[in-house]
C-alpha positions as CSV (number, residue, x, y, z in Angstrom):
1,M,-29.2,8.8,-28.8
2,Q,-25.8,7.8,-27.2
3,N,-24.0,4.7,-28.3
4,M,-24.6,2.1,-25.6
5,S,-20.9,0.9,-26.0
6,A,-19.5,4.4,-25.8
7,I,-16.7,4.8,-23.3
8,R,-18.0,7.1,-20.4
9,V,-15.6,9.8,-19.5
10,M,-15.5,12.3,-16.7
11,L,-13.3,15.4,-17.1
12,V,-11.5,17.0,-14.1
13,D,-9.9,20.3,-14.9
14,D,-10.3,23.9,-13.4
15,S,-10.2,25.4,-16.9
16,P,-13.6,25.3,-18.7
17,F,-11.9,25.9,-22.0
18,S,-9.5,22.8,-21.5
19,R,-12.6,20.7,-20.6
20,T,-14.4,21.9,-23.7
21,M,-11.5,21.1,-26.0
22,L,-10.9,17.7,-24.5
23,A,-14.7,17.0,-24.5
24,Q,-14.8,17.8,-28.2
25,V,-12.0,15.5,-29.4
26,L,-13.2,12.6,-27.2
27,Q,-16.7,13.0,-28.5
28,E,-15.4,12.9,-32.1
29,R,-14.0,9.4,-31.2
30,G,-17.3,8.2,-29.9
31,C,-16.8,8.8,-26.2
32,E,-19.6,10.0,-23.9
33,I,-18.8,12.9,-21.5
34,V,-20.8,12.0,-18.5
35,G,-19.4,14.5,-15.9
36,E,-17.1,17.3,-15.2
37,A,-15.5,18.7,-12.0
38,E,-13.3,21.7,-11.5
39,S,-12.0,21.0,-7.9
40,I,-11.8,18.4,-5.2
41,E,-15.0,19.7,-3.7
42,S,-17.2,18.5,-6.5
43,L,-15.0,15.5,-7.5
44,V,-16.3,12.6,-5.5
45,K,-20.0,13.6,-5.6
46,T,-19.8,13.9,-9.5
47,Y,-18.0,10.7,-9.8
48,T,-20.5,8.8,-7.7
49,E,-23.3,10.2,-9.7
50,C,-22.0,9.7,-13.2
51,K,-20.1,6.4,-12.7
52,P,-17.6,7.0,-15.6
53,D,-15.3,4.3,-17.1
54,I,-12.4,6.8,-17.2
55,V,-11.5,10.0,-15.4
56,T,-9.1,12.5,-17.1
57,M,-7.3,14.6,-14.3
58,D,-5.5,17.9,-14.7
59,L,-2.6,18.3,-12.3
60,V,-2.6,22.1,-11.6
61,M,-5.8,23.1,-9.9
62,P,-6.5,25.5,-7.0
63,G,-6.9,24.0,-3.5
64,A,-5.9,20.5,-4.2
65,D,-3.7,19.4,-7.2
66,G,-4.5,16.4,-9.4
67,F,-2.5,14.0,-7.2
68,E,-4.5,14.9,-4.2
69,C,-7.8,14.6,-6.1
70,S,-6.8,11.1,-7.5
71,K,-5.9,10.0,-4.0
72,A,-9.3,11.1,-2.7
73,L,-11.0,9.4,-5.7
74,L,-9.1,6.2,-5.2
75,V,-10.1,6.0,-1.4
76,Q,-13.8,6.3,-2.6
77,D,-13.3,3.8,-5.4
78,P,-9.9,1.8,-5.6
79,G,-11.0,0.6,-9.0
80,A,-11.2,4.1,-10.5
81,K,-9.2,4.4,-13.7
82,I,-7.6,7.8,-13.7
83,I,-5.5,9.3,-16.6
84,I,-3.4,12.5,-15.9
85,V,-3.7,14.9,-18.8
86,S,-1.4,17.8,-17.9
87,S,1.2,20.1,-19.5
88,M,3.5,19.2,-16.5
89,M,5.5,16.0,-17.2
90,D,8.9,15.3,-15.8
91,D,10.5,12.5,-13.8
92,D,9.2,13.7,-10.4
93,T,5.6,14.0,-11.6
94,E,5.6,10.7,-13.4
95,A,7.1,8.9,-10.3
96,E,4.4,10.5,-8.2
97,A,1.6,9.5,-10.7
98,R,2.8,5.8,-10.5
99,R,3.0,5.9,-6.7
100,V,-0.6,7.3,-6.5
101,G,-1.9,4.6,-8.8
102,V,-3.2,6.4,-11.8
103,V,-3.5,4.2,-15.0
104,G,-1.9,6.6,-17.5
105,Y,-0.3,10.0,-18.1
106,V,-0.7,12.1,-21.3
107,Q,1.0,15.5,-21.7
108,K,-0.9,18.4,-23.0
109,P,-1.8,19.4,-25.7
110,A,-3.1,15.8,-25.8
111,D,-2.7,14.0,-29.0
112,I,-6.1,12.3,-29.4
113,D,-4.6,9.0,-30.9
114,N,-2.2,8.7,-27.9
115,L,-5.0,9.5,-25.4
116,M,-7.4,7.0,-27.0
117,Q,-4.6,4.4,-26.9
118,V,-4.1,5.0,-23.1
119,I,-7.9,4.9,-22.6
120,N,-8.4,1.6,-24.5
121,N,-5.4,0.0,-22.8
122,A,-6.8,1.1,-19.3
123,L,-10.1,-0.6,-20.1
124,S,-8.8,-3.7,-21.7
125,P,-8.7,-6.9,-19.6
126,D,-5.3,-7.4,-18.1
127,E,-4.8,-11.2,-18.1
128,L,-1.5,-11.0,-16.3
129,F,-3.0,-8.9,-13.5
130,Q,-5.9,-11.3,-13.2
131,T,-3.4,-14.2,-13.0
132,L,-1.7,-12.4,-10.1
133,V,-4.9,-11.6,-8.2
134,T,-6.0,-15.3,-8.7
135,L,-2.7,-16.7,-7.6
136,G,-1.3,-14.1,-5.2
137,S,-3.3,-14.8,-2.0
138,D,-2.9,-18.5,-2.2
139,I,0.9,-18.2,-2.7
140,F,1.3,-15.8,0.1
141,K,-0.7,-18.2,2.3
142,E,1.5,-21.0,1.2
143,S,4.7,-19.1,2.0
144,L,3.4,-18.2,5.4
145,A,2.3,-21.8,6.2
146,Q,5.7,-23.1,5.0
147,N,7.7,-20.8,7.3
148,I,5.5,-21.5,10.3
149,T,5.7,-25.2,9.8
150,R,9.4,-25.2,9.4
151,M,9.5,-23.9,13.0
152,T,6.7,-25.9,14.6
153,K,6.8,-29.0,12.4
154,E,3.1,-28.9,12.5
155,P,0.3,-27.8,10.0
156,V,-1.3,-24.3,9.8
157,E,-5.0,-23.8,9.6
158,F,-6.3,-20.7,7.7
159,T,-9.6,-18.9,8.2
160,D,-10.8,-15.8,6.1
161,K,-10.6,-12.5,7.8
162,D,-13.2,-9.8,7.1
163,L,-11.4,-6.6,6.0
164,S,-14.6,-4.6,5.2
165,K,-14.6,-3.3,8.8
166,Q,-11.9,-1.6,10.8
167,V,-9.4,-4.2,11.9
168,K,-7.5,-3.6,15.1
169,S,-3.9,-4.8,15.4
170,R,-3.0,-7.6,17.7
171,G,0.0,-5.6,18.8
172,I,2.8,-5.7,16.2
173,T,2.1,-4.8,12.6
174,V,4.7,-5.4,9.7
175,V,3.9,-3.8,6.4
176,I,5.9,-5.0,3.4
177,G,5.6,-3.0,0.1
178,I,5.8,-5.0,-3.1
179,I,7.3,-3.5,-6.3
180,G,7.2,-4.7,-9.8
181,R,4.8,-4.8,-12.8
182,Y,2.0,-4.4,-10.2
183,P,2.5,-2.7,-6.8
184,G,1.1,-4.5,-3.8
185,T,1.1,-4.7,0.0
186,M,1.5,-7.4,2.5
187,I,0.6,-7.0,6.1
188,L,1.5,-9.5,8.9
189,D,0.0,-8.8,12.3
190,F,1.1,-10.6,15.5
191,S,0.4,-10.4,19.2
192,L,3.5,-9.6,21.3
193,E,3.1,-13.0,22.9
194,T,3.2,-14.7,19.5
195,A,6.3,-12.8,18.5
196,N,8.0,-13.7,21.8
197,T,7.2,-17.4,21.4
198,M,8.6,-17.4,17.7
199,T,11.7,-15.5,18.8
200,E,12.4,-18.0,21.5
201,R,12.0,-20.9,19.1
202,L,14.3,-19.3,16.6
203,L,17.0,-18.1,19.0
204,R,16.6,-21.0,21.5
205,R,16.3,-18.4,24.4
206,P,13.7,-15.9,25.4
207,A,13.7,-12.5,23.7
208,R,15.8,-10.0,25.6
209,N,13.3,-7.2,25.0
210,Q,10.5,-6.1,23.0
211,E,12.7,-4.6,20.3
212,E,14.2,-8.1,19.7
213,A,10.7,-9.6,19.2
214,T,9.6,-6.9,16.8
215,T,12.9,-7.2,14.9
216,M,12.1,-10.9,14.5
217,A,8.6,-10.1,13.3
218,A,10.0,-7.8,10.6
219,E,12.5,-10.3,9.5
220,F,10.0,-13.2,9.4
221,A,7.6,-11.0,7.3
222,N,10.5,-10.2,5.0
223,V,11.2,-13.9,4.5
224,V,7.5,-14.7,3.9
225,S,7.1,-12.0,1.3
226,G,10.4,-12.8,-0.3
227,M,9.6,-16.4,-0.8
228,A,6.1,-15.6,-2.0
229,T,7.2,-13.0,-4.7
230,S,9.9,-15.5,-5.8
231,M,7.2,-18.2,-6.3
232,L,5.1,-15.8,-8.2
233,N,8.0,-14.7,-10.4
234,K,8.8,-18.3,-11.2
235,K,5.2,-18.8,-12.4
236,E,5.0,-15.5,-14.3
237,K,8.4,-14.1,-15.1
238,A,6.8,-10.9,-16.5
239,L,5.7,-9.9,-13.0
240,K,9.2,-9.0,-11.9
241,L,8.1,-8.6,-8.2
242,R,10.5,-7.6,-5.4
243,V,9.9,-6.5,-1.8
244,A,10.8,-3.2,-0.1
245,P,12.2,-3.0,3.4
246,P,9.5,-3.7,6.2
247,S,7.9,-1.0,8.3
248,V,7.0,-2.1,11.8
249,F,4.3,-0.5,14.0
250,F,4.1,-1.4,17.7
251,G,3.0,0.0,21.0
252,A,0.1,2.3,19.8
253,P,-3.4,1.4,18.6
254,T,-3.1,0.6,15.0
255,E,-5.9,-0.1,12.3
256,I,-5.0,-2.5,9.5
257,A,-6.0,-0.8,6.3
258,S,-4.7,-0.2,2.7
259,P,-7.2,2.2,1.2
260,N,-5.8,2.2,-2.4
261,I,-5.5,-1.6,-2.7
262,K,-8.3,-4.2,-2.4
263,M,-6.9,-6.6,0.2
264,R,-7.8,-10.1,1.2
265,G,-7.3,-11.1,4.7
266,F,-6.6,-14.5,6.5
267,T,-5.8,-15.7,10.0
268,A,-3.1,-18.4,10.3
269,S,-3.6,-20.5,13.5
270,S,-0.6,-22.4,14.8
271,K,1.2,-23.4,18.1
272,F,2.6,-19.9,18.2
273,G,-0.8,-18.3,18.2
274,D,-2.7,-16.5,15.5
275,I,-1.0,-14.4,12.7
276,D,-3.2,-12.2,10.4
277,L,-2.1,-11.9,6.8
278,S,-3.4,-9.3,4.5
279,I,-2.4,-9.2,0.8
280,G,-3.4,-7.2,-2.2
281,F,-2.2,-5.7,-5.5
282,K,-3.3,-3.0,-7.8
283,K,-2.7,-2.2,-11.3
284,G,0.3,0.1,-11.9
285,S,0.7,2.4,-15.0
286,V,-0.9,1.2,-18.1
287,L,0.7,3.5,-20.5
288,W,2.6,6.9,-20.4
289,M,2.5,9.2,-23.4
């Protein structure tokens, strides 16, 4: 009979021998092997059926490599905890692993003590991350409200926005990447009319063209995200958050989505019109070995 508290592990590797070796050492440490996959074709189905606590992922596999498999799994379940276990380990692969959002990276041949340390860290409650999740959306809302109020001298009203469905852009979408202890994304979405009104208020003249309005939207989003991350860093210095340059999408139908991050959405209503705010964070690397 399996220990009810055993860590449930799914192994992804195209080599049956590698899976057998890894399964043996993990079982010796009390883990339960609940599923195995050798390619992207069986990955998601097996994961859905066995519901593991941890997935170990090889990098070099035919068809789709471990990064592509990890991305597919994180689209299916953004909360999936994936640990790369591979003979390949260099600066480029580590950087890609962090970008994809796996929780750890252990080089083959895997030292079982190191691997168990990574697994236990991945499954341990992360109080700092929970603090960020709890505070993050309210602080980004506060930053957006403060910056709108500075221009209008009037309060801002917020309503929750349902992000479980496909959300169409109002016209101008600005995406800001957040870098630091935990990666995140902020999205502000405006109509062109709202952006034009804000541009006119800031420049004291109408926008000369659409490019000027979209440039204003990008800079406004940059200010909102910069202020919010500064406020979060003051509350929790260990976060060390900073923002990346904005990306602006305009003129083509755009769907607001961030598949690897669980986002919260809000609509800010003001004299300028409605501005949609989406914000979310995910755990970065837990431990690299």
